[in-house]
VOGU-3710 file (C-alpha; in Angstrom, 3 decimals, decimal comma):
1> manathvans> 93,381/-35,652/90,077  93,071/-36,444/93,771  89,606/-34,903/94,045  88,161/-36,495/90,890  86,382/-39,308/92,759  84,924/-36,925/95,310  83,493/-34,673/92,606  82,145/-37,552/90,582  80,242/-38,870/93,607  78,677/-35,538/94,513
11> pgsqgvsklv> 74,825/-35,492/94,464  74,620/-33,242/91,388  76,612/-35,639/89,244  74,901/-38,969/89,938  73,064/-38,996/86,576  76,222/-38,482/84,619  78,146/-40,999/86,698  75,830/-43,763/85,504  77,301/-43,317/82,018  80,798/-42,224/82,979
21> pssgwiigpr> 82,849/-43,920/85,721  84,741/-41,640/88,081  87,981/-42,649/86,368  86,623/-41,579/82,967  86,985/-37,866/83,587  90,179/-35,921/83,068  89,536/-34,025/86,311  85,897/-34,414/87,323  82,379/-33,784/85,952  82,111/-30,108/86,812
31> edfvlflgtp> 85,692/-29,282/85,899  85,551/-31,188/82,618  82,297/-29,497/81,703  83,741/-26,036/82,309  87,151/-26,610/80,736  86,600/-29,140/77,941  83,004/-30,008/77,106  80,723/-27,123/78,029  83,150/-24,293/77,338  81,303/-23,195/74,158
41> iflivlfgfa> 78,190/-22,417/76,194  80,087/-20,031/78,448  81,862/-18,434/75,492  78,632/-17,841/73,566  77,045/-16,259/76,645  80,170/-14,167/77,256  80,276/-12,855/73,688  76,546/-12,157/73,765  77,042/-10,144/76,947  79,988/-8,291/75,404
51> qtfwsiagls> 77,977/-7,449/72,298  75,175/-5,995/74,413  76,995/-4,310/77,290  80,644/-3,996/76,353  82,581/-4,519/73,129  83,103/-7,485/70,855  86,300/-5,843/69,651  87,632/-5,599/73,205  86,894/-9,251/73,874  88,522/-10,192/70,580
61> vfatvlamgh> 91,670/-8,280/71,562  91,735/-10,356/74,748  91,353/-13,480/72,591  94,406/-12,531/70,500  96,395/-11,960/73,691  95,245/-15,351/74,973  96,123/-16,905/71,602  99,767/-15,950/71,928  99,721/-16,470/75,684  98,911/-20,140/75,295
71> ylpglmrayg> 102,240/-20,614/73,510  104,048/-20,124/76,831  103,054/-23,402/78,589  104,627/-25,424/75,783  107,851/-23,477/76,249  107,627/-24,095/80,000  107,328/-27,804/79,339  110,158/-27,850/76,790  112,700/-25,880/78,790  111,494/-26,547/82,324
81> dpvlfkryrw> 111,449/-30,346/82,229  115,056/-31,617/82,328  114,138/-35,138/81,215  112,285/-33,899/78,151  114,965/-31,330/77,333  117,681/-33,960/77,498  115,733/-36,205/75,142  115,050/-33,507/72,525  117,927/-31,134/73,272  118,873/-30,315/69,679
91> rfilapiffl> 115,298/-29,773/68,579  114,763/-27,326/71,432  117,974/-25,468/70,605  117,852/-25,348/66,810  114,121/-25,141/66,080  113,544/-21,681/67,656  116,531/-20,255/65,764  115,254/-21,677/62,483  111,605/-20,704/62,918  112,187/-17,189/64,263
101> stalylsvhe> 114,769/-16,262/61,623  112,590/-17,723/58,861  109,515/-15,929/60,189  111,248/-12,551/60,352  112,676/-12,831/56,853  109,550/-14,126/55,108  107,156/-11,814/56,988  109,136/-8,762/55,910  109,042/-10,020/52,305  105,310/-10,886/52,650
111> sqvyflvvvc> 105,701/-14,409/51,290  102,291/-15,905/50,563  103,734/-19,412/50,839  104,928/-18,672/54,350  101,525/-17,370/55,443  99,939/-20,400/53,790  102,130/-22,671/55,923  101,197/-20,781/59,103  97,462/-21,032/58,357  97,551/-24,722/57,447
121> wgawhwlmqt> 99,765/-25,698/60,368  97,545/-23,732/62,731  94,479/-25,631/61,518  96,330/-28,926/61,900  97,410/-27,921/65,393  93,809/-27,362/66,500  92,747/-30,614/64,887  95,467/-32,585/66,660  94,606/-31,008/70,015  91,041/-32,238/69,600
131> yglvriydak> 92,323/-35,658/68,617  94,649/-35,733/71,630  91,808/-34,965/74,062  89,681/-37,614/72,347  92,386/-40,203/72,925  92,829/-39,140/76,551  89,133/-39,716/77,224  89,278/-43,139/75,537  92,415/-44,030/77,478  90,626/-43,090/80,693
141> vknfdatsar> 88,252/-46,023/80,096  91,177/-48,302/79,146  90,430/-48,218/75,409  93,923/-48,455/73,929  93,315/-50,494/70,785  94,996/-49,288/67,610  91,845/-49,484/65,451  89,955/-47,055/67,676  92,919/-44,679/67,647  93,206/-44,783/63,865
151> ldyllciawf> 89,476/-44,278/63,358  89,478/-41,335/65,772  92,353/-39,874/63,796  90,643/-40,345/60,437  87,290/-39,076/61,694  88,844/-35,882/63,092  90,693/-35,160/59,856  87,765/-36,038/57,592  85,091/-34,004/59,358  87,367/-31,076/59,982
161> gvlywqtdga> 88,104/-31,001/56,248  84,381/-30,988/55,452  83,694/-28,194/57,914  86,709/-26,207/56,751  85,396/-26,353/53,197  81,759/-25,687/54,055  82,484/-22,724/56,338  84,725/-21,208/53,648  87,949/-21,500/55,606  89,408/-23,218/52,554
171> agvlmryyra> 88,916/-20,008/50,535  91,641/-18,291/52,564  94,015/-21,203/52,004  93,274/-21,291/48,280  93,759/-17,526/48,086  97,272/-17,789/49,546  98,044/-20,746/47,304  96,913/-19,040/44,118  98,593/-15,753/45,008  101,865/-17,650/45,413
181> ggwlpgdlag> 101,409/-18,963/41,862  100,027/-22,383/42,725  98,244/-24,459/40,075  94,905/-26,137/40,692  92,077/-26,214/38,112  88,713/-25,252/39,552  86,999/-28,425/38,330  89,654/-30,579/39,969  89,193/-28,758/43,284  85,438/-29,355/43,110
191> igaqfwfaat> 85,913/-33,055/42,348  88,389/-33,311/45,214  85,875/-31,768/47,618  83,170/-34,223/46,529  85,557/-37,153/46,937  86,540/-35,895/50,413  82,892/-35,671/51,465  82,186/-39,191/50,172  85,242/-40,516/52,014  84,073/-38,769/55,185
201> mgisvvyvih> 80,700/-40,493/54,964  82,448/-43,820/54,501  84,750/-43,251/57,470  81,770/-42,237/59,599  79,923/-45,442/58,745  82,976/-47,577/59,576  83,417/-45,600/62,788  79,852/-46,302/63,920  80,140/-50,001/63,021  83,364/-50,307/65,018
211> mvkkiragqp> 81,800/-48,507/67,957  78,825/-50,874/67,956  81,183/-53,858/67,887  83,103/-52,479/70,842  79,895/-51,966/72,814  78,732/-55,506/72,104  82,149/-56,810/73,150  81,811/-55,059/76,494  84,478/-52,439/75,678  82,438/-49,327/74,884
221> psvlkialll> 84,252/-46,147/73,861  84,253/-43,184/76,182  80,932/-41,333/76,162  82,902/-38,157/76,843  85,014/-38,781/73,757  81,902/-38,836/71,580  80,570/-35,754/73,358  83,837/-33,893/72,793  83,843/-34,727/69,080  80,262/-33,530/68,641
231> vsfffylyaf> 80,807/-30,377/70,679  84,047/-29,513/68,876  82,676/-29,921/65,366  79,309/-28,261/65,992  80,962/-25,361/67,784  83,405/-24,876/64,919  80,467/-24,922/62,505  78,625/-22,333/64,592  81,612/-20,031/65,068  82,768/-19,942/61,457
241> gysssklvaf> 79,534/-20,750/59,683  76,870/-18,717/61,490  78,459/-15,929/63,531  78,056/-12,410/62,150  81,672/-11,306/62,456  85,205/-12,525/61,961  85,933/-11,052/65,398  83,274/-13,249/66,993  84,337/-16,364/65,089  87,992/-15,958/66,004
251> glfegyhdiq> 87,235/-15,087/69,619  84,927/-18,071/70,128  87,207/-20,561/68,416  90,434/-19,278/69,943  88,870/-19,071/73,396  87,740/-22,699/73,267  91,083/-23,923/71,962  93,173/-21,933/74,445  91,105/-22,764/77,530  91,364/-26,460/76,702
261> ylaivwifnr> 95,088/-26,162/76,150  95,867/-24,158/79,282  93,781/-26,550/81,369  95,287/-29,802/80,105  98,829/-28,424/80,389  98,159/-27,269/83,948  96,813/-30,705/84,861  99,748/-32,456/83,217  102,385/-30,298/84,870  100,647/-30,425/88,251
271> nrasqpnagg> 100,888/-34,207/88,129  104,415/-34,023/86,742  105,467/-31,792/89,652  104,993/-34,694/92,049  107,689/-36,700/90,283  111,300/-36,326/91,517  112,799/-35,760/88,054  110,372/-32,966/87,083  112,861/-30,156/87,614  112,819/-27,273/90,080
281> ftrylfrqrw> 110,781/-24,893/87,892  107,955/-27,384/87,306  107,891/-28,506/90,951  107,623/-24,895/92,138  105,106/-23,364/89,719  102,735/-26,323/89,492  102,235/-27,060/93,154  98,624/-27,441/94,319  98,147/-23,850/95,464  95,611/-21,509/93,918
291> plavlyivlc> 97,922/-18,428/93,928  100,275/-20,386/91,674  97,397/-21,157/89,300  96,707/-17,410/89,145  100,410/-16,768/88,556  100,335/-19,315/85,706  97,479/-17,454/84,017  99,127/-14,066/84,586  102,386/-15,285/83,064  100,546/-16,565/79,999
301> lgfgsydyia> 98,613/-13,315/79,548  101,784/-11,307/80,092  103,530/-13,271/77,373  100,513/-12,864/75,104  100,381/-9,100/75,634  103,241/-8,837/73,143  100,617/-9,528/70,467  98,669/-6,423/71,495  101,832/-4,308/71,560  102,953/-5,553/68,134
311> rsideedvar> 99,596/-4,789/66,532  99,687/-1,256/67,970  102,872/-0,303/66,107  102,222/2,268/63,362  105,566/2,191/61,541  105,053/-0,357/58,768  108,492/-1,994/58,623  108,750/-2,304/62,397  105,214/-3,696/62,550  106,112/-6,400/60,024
321> lalglitgfa> 109,069/-7,483/62,117  106,992/-7,457/65,290  104,205/-9,496/63,714  106,823/-11,805/62,203  107,927/-12,706/65,716  104,334/-13,659/66,549  104,118/-16,084/63,647  107,591/-17,373/64,522  106,490/-18,228/68,056  103,349/-19,780/66,584
331> lihfyfdgfi> 105,447/-22,134/64,456  107,607/-23,048/67,450  104,425/-23,790/69,383  102,996/-25,940/66,586  106,259/-27,828/66,178  106,921/-28,490/69,859  103,343/-29,605/70,459  103,775/-32,196/67,752  105,992/-34,326/70,009  106,069/-33,127/73,640
341> wrirepetrk> 102,493/-34,234/74,470  102,258/-37,547/72,627  99,655/-39,648/74,398  101,237/-42,836/73,038  104,366/-42,147/75,099  104,287/-44,216/78,337  105,592/-41,291/80,417  102,854/-38,982/79,085  100,108/-41,534/79,753  101,422/-42,152/83,233
351> tlgvdgtetm> 101,470/-38,427/84,088  97,908/-38,003/82,785  96,739/-40,999/84,789  95,907/-43,083/81,720  98,737/-45,604/81,892  98,012/-48,903/80,216  99,812/-52,022/79,137  98,551/-52,114/75,551  100,311/-50,383/72,695  98,119/-47,738/71,163
361> rsrlmspgvr> 99,609/-47,799/67,696  102,348/-49,808/66,024  105,077/-48,065/64,033  106,622/-49,312/60,788  109,777/-47,225/61,203  111,847/-45,612/63,889  110,755/-42,182/65,173  113,884/-40,500/63,759  113,345/-41,844/60,244  109,643/-41,018/60,355
371> hgllwcailv> 110,409/-37,500/61,596  112,892/-36,897/58,774  110,604/-38,255/56,048  107,699/-36,180/57,327  109,728/-32,996/57,173  110,937/-33,823/53,678  107,374/-34,427/52,537  106,403/-30,998/53,865  109,458/-28,916/52,994  110,012/-30,092/49,410
381> pvlvlmswer> 106,665/-28,859/47,975  106,813/-25,746/50,158  110,294/-24,841/48,895  109,290/-25,515/45,289  106,246/-23,262/45,572  108,263/-20,603/47,382  110,917/-20,668/44,655  108,205/-20,264/42,031  106,751/-17,346/43,969  110,131/-15,610/44,290
391> aggarsdvda> 110,877/-16,199/40,603  107,864/-14,120/39,569  105,176/-16,766/39,370  102,917/-15,046/41,913  99,472/-13,945/40,732  97,730/-10,639/41,276  95,044/-10,378/43,921  92,327/-10,136/41,269  93,536/-13,255/39,418  93,856/-15,185/42,683
401> cravlgarpd> 90,300/-14,248/43,709  88,914/-15,296/40,351  90,820/-18,586/40,607  89,291/-19,258/44,036  85,817/-18,592/42,629  86,613/-20,993/39,831  87,330/-23,658/42,434  84,498/-22,668/44,763  81,843/-20,481/43,072  79,761/-20,190/46,245
411> shkahyllgs> 82,633/-18,843/48,346  81,337/-15,749/50,110  84,847/-14,929/51,264  86,238/-14,994/47,711  83,401/-12,785/46,450  84,110/-10,316/49,242  87,870/-10,300/48,658  87,396/-9,798/44,933  84,942/-6,981/45,581  87,415/-5,357/47,943
421> vlsedgevde> 90,273/-5,540/45,430  88,087/-4,276/42,582  86,935/-1,332/44,685  90,565/-0,346/45,275  91,094/-0,473/41,494  88,092/1,802/40,923  85,883/-0,950/39,436  82,951/-0,023/41,661  80,113/-1,551/39,627  81,712/-5,000/39,383
431> aivhvqaarr> 82,803/-4,774/43,016  79,172/-4,197/44,055  78,088/-7,326/42,155  80,564/-9,503/44,052  79,865/-7,967/47,454  76,139/-8,478/46,863  76,921/-12,139/46,184  78,905/-12,327/49,427  75,982/-10,785/51,345  73,563/-13,234/49,770
441> lrpgydlyem> 75,740/-16,221/50,683  76,494/-14,977/54,216  73,717/-12,584/55,337  74,494/-10,074/58,079  78,282/-10,547/58,070  79,733/-7,260/59,279  82,669/-6,882/56,864  80,410/-7,500/53,885  77,811/-5,013/55,105  80,475/-2,344/55,688
451> lygdlllakg> 81,992/-2,708/52,231  78,571/-2,797/50,551  77,600/0,496/52,166  80,954/2,066/51,230  80,590/0,974/47,600  77,062/2,352/47,253  78,209/5,699/48,649  81,187/5,705/46,289  78,957/4,998/43,310  76,355/7,691/44,092
461> pldedaldev> 74,184/9,645/43,665  71,659/7,678/45,705  67,902/8,032/46,027  66,117/7,683/49,366  65,653/3,918/49,048  69,350/3,396/48,286  70,346/5,625/51,218  68,094/3,578/53,490  69,800/0,414/52,225  73,205/1,890/53,057
471> itsyqsalst> 72,002/2,863/56,535  70,653/-0,651/57,141  73,976/-2,222/56,092  75,994/0,078/58,330  73,691/-0,473/61,303  74,013/-4,241/60,857  77,806/-4,008/60,883  77,736/-1,667/63,867  76,275/-4,380/66,107  79,618/-6,221/66,143
481> rpnvanlrrn> 81,982/-3,355/65,294  80,745/-0,426/67,401  84,207/1,063/67,785  85,192/1,354/64,117  85,410/5,116/63,600  85,118/5,065/59,801  81,989/2,925/60,011  80,324/5,337/62,425  81,401/8,364/60,379  80,000/6,889/57,176
491> lattlvmrgr> 76,757/5,969/58,923  76,443/9,479/60,353  77,161/11,024/56,951  74,518/8,839/55,309  71,977/9,770/57,983  72,692/13,435/57,255  72,203/12,827/53,524  68,870/11,212/54,372  67,859/14,191/56,513  67,914/12,231/59,771
501> yeeavphfqr> 70,046/14,782/61,582  69,216/13,965/65,203  70,132/10,304/64,653  73,490/11,327/63,227  74,572/13,375/66,268  75,484/10,509/68,670  77,434/8,753/65,906  79,565/11,830/65,211  80,079/12,266/68,956  81,211/8,639/69,242
511> vielnpqdsk> 83,581/9,119/66,298  85,210/11,973/68,221  85,542/9,778/71,313  87,219/7,085/69,221  89,502/9,477/67,343  89,788/12,740/69,311  92,824/13,958/67,352  91,027/14,218/64,001  89,796/17,822/63,785  87,612/17,072/60,739
521> nyvelgnlfa> 85,210/15,176/62,982  84,609/18,283/65,113  83,852/20,340/61,992  81,346/17,748/60,748  79,660/17,677/64,148  79,571/21,486/64,175  77,940/21,533/60,734  75,350/19,067/61,979  74,577/21,160/65,055  74,207/24,206/62,798
531> rlgryqeaek> 71,648/22,351/60,662  69,690/21,578/63,822  69,823/25,197/65,003  72,007/24,303/67,974  74,380/27,180/67,296  76,202/27,333/70,609  77,101/23,640/70,347  78,147/24,190/66,734  80,425/27,086/67,693  82,010/24,979/70,451
541> syvdaiqvda> 82,692/22,175/67,972  84,512/24,558/65,614  86,565/25,963/68,496  87,412/22,406/69,584  88,525/21,626/66,034  91,050/24,491/66,111  92,267/23,462/69,553  92,972/19,988/68,184  94,460/21,280/64,923  95,279/24,957/64,563
551> dnadahaila> 95,653/24,436/60,795  92,077/23,330/60,121  91,079/25,805/57,401  87,392/24,793/57,430  87,025/25,561/61,127  88,747/28,946/60,734  86,532/29,867/57,753  83,307/28,995/59,552  84,329/30,669/62,808  85,108/33,799/60,793
561> lirmqqnqpa> 81,488/33,946/59,625  80,232/33,306/63,160  82,390/36,113/64,547  81,064/38,496/61,875  77,502/37,644/62,933  78,529/38,324/66,536  79,924/41,716/65,435  83,473/40,728/66,314  85,258/41,822/63,105  88,761/41,691/64,581
571> aafqhfrrai> 88,400/38,008/65,476  86,583/37,318/62,218  89,333/38,823/60,039  91,954/36,873/61,965  90,144/33,610/61,211  89,560/34,593/57,557  93,224/35,344/56,954  94,357/32,226/58,782  92,073/30,069/56,603  93,472/31,656/53,414
581> eidpgrprvm> 97,032/31,299/54,693  96,496/27,587/55,311  94,782/26,990/51,958  95,150/29,803/49,402  93,001/27,974/46,858  89,674/28,700/48,570  87,715/31,280/46,517  84,701/30,959/48,813  86,751/32,169/51,802  88,345/34,942/49,759
591> anlamalatt> 84,909/36,139/48,617  83,591/36,104/52,202  86,552/38,096/53,477  86,242/40,556/50,584  82,559/41,112/51,390  83,340/41,523/55,102  86,026/44,138/54,370  83,665/45,981/52,042  80,524/45,951/54,195  81,607/45,863/57,873
601> nvvrfrdpve> 79,922/48,403/60,138  83,202/49,060/61,953  84,782/51,769/59,845  88,343/51,166/60,984  88,230/47,624/59,616  86,775/48,618/56,248  89,365/48,257/53,453  88,037/48,733/49,872  91,427/48,188/48,248  92,014/44,840/49,957
611> aerladaage> 88,399/43,881/49,314  88,818/44,489/45,558  92,098/42,554/45,478  90,568/39,557/47,204  87,461/39,688/44,999  89,628/39,733/41,878  91,726/36,813/43,169  88,587/34,802/43,971  87,087/35,499/40,558  90,175/34,099/38,833
621> qltdqdraiw> 89,460/30,693/40,423  85,715/30,564/39,679  83,705/29,018/36,852  80,138/29,615/35,706  79,073/26,858/38,076  79,929/29,026/41,104  76,864/31,261/40,820  76,444/31,967/44,518  80,035/33,170/44,859  79,711/35,376/41,734
631> ldlsttyrai> 76,648/36,963/43,284  78,584/37,701/46,492  81,402/39,243/44,444  78,865/41,458/42,702  77,661/42,695/46,088  81,257/43,357/47,194  82,112/45,335/44,067  78,993/47,533/44,408  79,785/48,209/48,067  83,180/49,663/47,105
641> gketkadaaa> 81,863/51,520/44,038  83,183/49,223/41,306  79,996/49,100/39,233  81,543/47,722/36,055  83,028/44,749/37,913  79,777/44,362/39,819  77,755/44,096/36,609  80,224/41,618/35,144  80,033/39,419/38,266  76,245/39,624/38,239
651> aratspln> 76,215/38,558/34,606  78,361/35,520/35,437  75,952/34,681/38,254  72,976/34,652/35,892  74,578/33,366/32,701  73,209/30,109/31,204  75,158/26,991/32,169  76,868/25,081/29,387
//
């Protein structure tokens, strides 16, 4: 705060200073631009760079770590400030016990009502952070009147609701609600949305009229407040309405929210540290020294790294508990932030440097009564819906998706979710219809492109045009999800089906890099090299497959044929027998081994009796469709002098198909 005037008067900020007095910034022009107002520009550039030179997925992982990491400063404030802790002692003691135990129990039981609460409270939390920053900027220019505060509050809620509906965020909320067994006719939801939009327009008009009156009265609102509102809403619209991936949308949004939060908390606590009653922890960590600022960030990221660890757990039950702790800490964060940063509190305004003599908002009841009534208003409907869910009122995923589409027919998310559920139920044709609708409503969205390609492949067979469509969908998804192994494998497989073998090679190689312990990938790459005539590379791929998994029957069977071509019958027979041992139900391998035993040039390995036995065993598993194998059996039988069996096998090889 001490350097705010110096920064504001620097040569590069003179134009801005004509509109904004030096006292109107939270820190200063450059700092506010980086941390509060211009942050979206840096995030968009950063994600564009990551998409081109690094990995969107990697940056999104960092965003999830940062998301949980930004919970820590609120805990620092709650438990590190003795004055605040004394005031809200019982909330700080009992709330974590309640939220963590509730989160663990309901996460394990996969309560849709619980997840609905987390999603809705998280959205409200972001909304209130934006509102809080808006009020700080207005307070910086001594605008404390209650009407401005109420209109800011209503405008934030109204426009966020419009954007949440238009960007399809509401579809996720409705999905949870309907899955829990909630009741809401589709027509009523549509009417409610229209009413909300009309109310938003009305609030916006009143807001502008009030702003004009304030300007004429010589008390203009903060220019930075208006800028923050516009930036926040347009950036939310861009992230969730126009980005091509959920990873990008979450990373952009969470990055903006968390940077703002970490910055304002640092500023608050740095100012608080200068006060004698701040407490030893706050006075130490938030001194004006840059190594301590680095330590602050490291502590937050260290706390947030638990998110990465929890999401890396493979055991399902343990993973649910671990992820339940994340949502539990999220609820603690949302709850604490609802009262520890109140800008209307004189102590908070004083610490932020926005102290004023006017009362920002009058209250009709005491804080304790208001707090209790608010919790009753929230908990009663939540508990009713949760009881209904537990009593068997929950809907199936398919019914919930159809209900969402009844409420919002143009929901791309609902079409995608329904398509995904239908595909799992084997309803491929109907699933394709809904995923096509999702792609039409939200072109280029990676999840939709991935599922569309998967469904077309599952439907098959595909002509060249359909294969090209699948390839285009997969390539679109690959731009934001380059490290999804299944996506690359399916793309490579489709390229092979299309005859574009060279293009498929780097995708199979990348699949192996992403999942080096899956021996099937080495076999597929070896088959591709064989098609291209790159036999040494093919042989190496098969050998690598066995090194990764000694029980890969395909690799053993193919290496057996390669060793026979290299006139290494001992090695070949070892691979043949190992393949049959691993999977006895492989007539093709049995037939190949039988032919090798009957026709090998190395006399000591020739074994007519074993060859006949294997040929007979293979024939018992064949049908008239297996003409090539019958022909090989005929050759084997003739080589060992079994002419009758040879003629019979030849007849099966040339018999008409039913």
